[in-house]
N, C-alpha and C positions, 0 to 999 in steps of 0.2 A: 714801486707803490708808479710805476706804469702797468702791469700786468693786472692788481688790482681796477685801475682806472679801465681798465678793458674791460674788465670781467665784470665794474659797477655798470659801465655802458651796457656790455651784453648786457645785462639780466636785467637795464630797467629799456629795457629797446623791441626787446619782441614783441612774434604779437602779443596782443590781448586776445584769450577763451572769454568764451561767455565763464561765467563763475565766481567768486565776489572776490577784490581783488586776494588772497592768501592765495587761492585759488590759481586764476592770473602768475602770479611772482612764484610761483609755483613751479611751473610748468618748463619753464627753464631745465633741469637735471631729471624732469620727468619725458619726458616728451619725446618728441625728433630731434632734439638736438641734442636731449643727451646717449642717442645712439648716436648721432654725429660727431659728440665728444670721446666719447664708445666711451663713457660713466661704469664701473664695473657699481649691482647690487648695494653695494657695502660704501661705497661714494655718496653711492640717490640716499641712501641712507642714511648716516650722515652729516653730507646738504641737513634733509630737510630736517632731522635731531639739531642743527644753529640752528634753520630755522624756524621750529618751535619756538625754543629758546626766546630767540631776538626778538621775535615778534611780536612778545608781550609787552617790550620793556624799547620796542621804537613805534611803538600804536602810543601811547604812554606823551611817550616824549613827541611826538607829531600834535597832541594833544595841549599838552605845554605848552609848544611853540604859535600854538596859538591862536589860545588867548591870547598870549604874552604881543601877536604882535595885534589881536584885535582887539588887545586890554589900549594898549601903541597908539594906531588908530583913532580909538577917542579922545582920548589925553590933545591928538595934535590938532581934531577937531575941533577939542571943551576954546570959547571966549575963556574962561579962566587961569587955561591953565599956562603954569609960568614953564619953562628952559627946564629949569630947577625937575620936575618935574616928570620932567618929556627922557631927558638924558635918566632918570632916576631906573622907568621904566625900560627904554631902551637897553641901557643895559644887565636887562631880563630877559629881553626877549634876545638879547643874543647869545648870552649865557644859553636857553634855552631851544638855541637855533646846533649854537654849536653842541650840544650836547642828547641834537638829534639825529644832527653828523658822525660824532661820534657813534651811539646807536652804530647805525645802516656803515661805517667803516668796518666799525668796529666785527658786526657780520659778512662783509663783502671777502675781507681776510683769511677770516679762518673760513670759505667756502673755499677762496684762493689755493686754500693750506689744504682743500683738502683735493688740487688734481694733479698730473702732474704734470716735469717742464712739457711735456709734446701734445696736451690738453691746455695747455696753457694758452701756447702758438693755435691749437686750432679757431679755442674761444677767440683769438686776435682778426685769426680769416675769417669765425665767422661771424667779426666786430664790418669789416674790413668793409663783406663785402654786404650787409646791411647798409653800410653808411655809403657806397656807391650808388646803393637802391636808392635813398633814401638825398641826397642834394637837393635845395637849393627849397627841403621841407624845413616846419621848427621844427626846433626838438622838440623828443614827446617824455612829459617824468611817468613818476610811474607812481603809480593806483595809491592810488589816497582811501582806505580806510577810517569811516564818516561813520 
């Protein structure tokens, strides 16, 4: 699980390049970081396929979570909303967030499965260097396609 968390943090903390969120997200396995990790063409291709398969599901889950959160916010702001209404919507909102988290985690796990143990160590080293350079700065959020 620790290695998966390292890949996750590295994946979302790399500097964003110009282009769509999907292009920025994709850069780590095709650019300088891919060379530093010594990814093979086969690994890059497999990771790209994982991303292409996962991306639509993640985007849909993100949209569902956003809508559920907006609905919850409206209920909370409503004057005639009951606690039961809020609890019901909160359960739906949490389920939507859980699905988003599940989709991201599965994608990252699949990415991690494509890396060798040595590459995982390099990912950790890249993360450690990046974290040292960011001390005192707020955490970066992953790009979100709207």
